[in-house]
N, C-alpha and C positions, 0 to 999 in steps of 0.2 A: 504494500500500500504506500502511496506517496500522497503528500498533501502540498497544496500550493498556497503560498502567502502572497498577498497583494497589498501594496501601499498605493492607494488611489489618490492622485492629485489632480489639480486643474489642467495640467499640460502633460503629465507623465503618469505611468503606472510602473512602480518597482515590482519585480517578480522574484520570488524565492521558491525553491522546491526542497522538500524534505528528502533525506535518504530513505531507502525502502523500509528501514526499521523504525522510522519516525523518531530518530534520536537527534539529528542535526539538520539545520537549515542552511542551504547554500544559495547565494545570490545568482540568478540566471541572467537577467537583463533588465534594462529600463526601456519601456515602450513609450515613444514620444508621439504626440499628436499636435497638429497646428491650432486647433480650436477645441475648447473644453467640451462642447457638446457633440463633436464629431467622433463617435465611438465605434463605428463599424469596423474599421481596420484594427483598432485596439482589441475589440472582442474577438475578431477573427484570429489575431495573433495569440491571444490567451487560449482559444480553442485548439490551435495548433500545438501549443505547449502542453495542454492537457492530454492530447492524444500521444504526443512524443514521450512524455514521462509517465503515462498511465495514472494520472491524478484521479483520486477518488473523493477528495474534499477540498474546498477552498476556504481559506481564512483571510478575511478582508479587514484591513485596519479600519477602526471606527474612531474618528477624531473628535471625541467629546471635549468640551471645555474643561478647564481645571476644576470648576465648581460642579462638574457632572452634567451641565446643561448640554442639550443637543442643538448645535448651531447649524448654520447653512451648509457648511462643509460636511458635517455628519449626515445631514439629510440627503445630500448628493451621494454620499457613500452608500446609504441605505438603498437609494434608487438604483445605483450601479449594481449592488448586491442582488436586488430583485431581478434585474436584467440578466445577470450571470446565471441565476437559478433557472430562469426561463430558457435561456439559450443552451445551457450545458446539461441541464437535468441533474446537476450536482448540488449537494447541500452547501450553503454558504454560511459560515460562522462569522459573525461580527465580533472583532476582537479589539478591546481598548488599546489604542495606539498612542495615548498621550505621551509626549516627550520622546517618541522613537526617532523622529527626525533630528531633534536636538542631540540625542545620544549618537546617532549616525554621524552628524557633523563633528561632534567631539572625538569620535573614533578616528575619523579621517584626519583631523588636526593632529591627533596623537601619532598617527602614521606618517605625518609630515607630507600629506598630499597638498599640493599647492591650491590656493583658493580658487583659481580659475578652473581647476580640474575637479574640484569636489562635486560640482553640480552633476557631473557625469555619473557619479557613484552613489550619491546620498539617498536616492529613492530605492535603489536596489538594496543598499545596506539597511534602510528602514524596514523594507519587506522582510529581510532576514531576522531583524529584531522582533517584528510582529509574529512571524511564524515560529521562531525559537521560543518566544514567551508562551505561545499556545502549546507547542510540543512539550515544554517543560511542565506545564500545568496538567497535561493529560497523561503523559507517558512516564514521567519520572515518579518513582515511588520512593518514599522516605525509607532509608535503611534502618533496620531494627537490630 
């Protein structure tokens, strides 16, 4: 079984895939689009990746505000999740993604990635953090 993690943004979608044992998440790519509402190619690429990797579940970042409110960006993510469910027939789990982009930026800074190059990687890294958080919560069992 493989799980796909997505960081849905206004112009990009970061994509991560789990290993077959659902232990680790790896960044695959960032899908770019010219306009926020032009999603046909984005969805088609996600469907290609689902087939290529044998994905059985999608974890989509849910960008709630720090006070737990659901803002405009989170509403768009919910709509995108519903579209993915209809198009793929897969379950889409909404996963709290607060601070994942900031964490991804911090990681890239620590790795000495130049500012102008960070934009290429930040969404993919954020997708890894979203998916890894989900995997850790579902598949890691405390040792006794």
